[in-house]
Residue, then its C-alpha position, 0 to 999 in steps of 0.5 A: m243665387t247660391e254660392n256653388d251658381p252665382p248669376l251672369n249678367w255676361g251679354r247683357w249689353g252686348d260682347s264687348d261691352e264695357i261699362g255693365a250696368l251704367n247702361l241703365i244709367d240714360d235720359a230718364a236716370r239723368s231726368r231723376a237726378a237733375a230733379e232732386v237738386r233744391d238749392g245746389t248744395s252738396v256733399s263730398l262722399a269720399r274720404p281725406t286721404t294724407p299722401v306719405p313720403l314715397t320714401t317711407g310708403l313704399a317700406p311697411v316695415g314696422t308698421p301695421a301696413t300690410v301694402p303700401a300707402p294709398v297716395m304717396q308723395v315727393v316734392n319737386f323742390n331742390g332748395v333752389r328758389p322755383v318759378a312753380v313748385t309740383d308734386s309726383l304722386l304714386i296713387n295704390t288705387h285699391n287701397a282701402g286708405l283711399t276712395h276709389f272706383d272699381a272698374l269692370a276689368h278689376i276682378p277676373v272670374g277665372d281666366q277672363v274679365y267681363p263680359g268674358v274677354p280673354l284676360q291675355e286681351a284685356l290686360t297687359p302689363t303697360g296697361v287695360r285694354h279692356a273694360s277701364a276705369d277711364h271709359a267713366g269719364q265722361g263722368i257719371v251723372t243719375r239719381g242716388v240713395l243712401l241706406d243707412l243701416v245705423p242711422g243716428g250715428g252707429r256702425l254695424d258689427a264686424g261681424h255683421r252680414v248685410g242681406g237683401a232684408e236688411l237692403d228692403a228695411a233701410l229703404d222703406r225708412a228713408g221712404t223713398s224708392v230705388h229706380p233702374g240706374d239709380a246709384v245706392v249708397v249703403r253706409g254701415g257707419w265703418d272705416v275699413d281703413r285697418p289691418m285687414t286681419q281685422p274684421v270688417p261686415g259686408l253685403d252677402l250673396s242676397a244683398v248682391a241679387w237685391l241690388d241687381e234686382h233693383g237695378a243698381a247701376l253703382y254701388i257706393g258704400d263705406i263696406s263691401d265685402a266682409r272680412p275675413a273674405s268668403l269664396p265668393m266675393p260678393m260684390h267684388q268676385v259676384a258683382l262687380a266681376r259677374l253682373g257688372l256692375p260698378l263699384v266705389d269702395a271705402a267712401a266716408l258717408d257719415d257727413l251724407a248721413d247727417r246731411c239726410a237726417a237734417l233735410r229728411r231726404w234721403s235721394f239726390m243727385l249723385v254725381l261722379a267725375p274720375p280722371r281722365i286717365t286711360g287703362t287704368t284697372g280703377l281711378a281715386v274718386n270723390p263721389l258727390a250728393v248734390f242737394 
């Protein structure tokens, strides 16, 4: 795999496929996941996100933000005693302050989206017609494996680039293996909710090749593409857009790492159930590791 010749999985699961590597989650993968459950306890892999008032969340003037807030809220209460209290949420799905699932339509390759559908057919101003996030709405249940790159609560250096050899080393430390159809969860010890101008570590193309060779069906990480970005972006422009590997960005993995270390187990059942909102490029999610 090279920057000038990145791999392409288009056509592997058919010319009209909309779920990519999630096709690898078969009955055997789900059975392996079920076998990981011993006491039924769970750990969330999502970061908590506090909504901001809609009137301020859209206008980042005077703050370090460069994009709208991850979740903006209006409480529908006018001071009169209500029968019920409701609120309206405006979600900026791909904000790094929100743990979210990236649909395969999120990143085009030229004038096409996975697996070669013309951009004008796949995306419209009123919704996504091909490879939208709701195709995961039936729920994802598979075996998950944590690769903790900095065990003991540390974090990678800001300029670090994670390669395939480093994923191998983390897998050796975990004393387990990755099977086709597994979800690979990578902890670098980072909170990526910071200005885009600040450097953040990320995975390189050899790590993407590693994920592909091991048959990863889903990537979940507290790191993904490095900042500042280099093109092609390994995770979004290659793994997601070209290989069809769905991503969960901006995960919070310290609690999971602590649980795995306490149990001396780095594999678990992974459950992810996005809301069934149709025609989107991504959705907020709360992945669960079940032990």
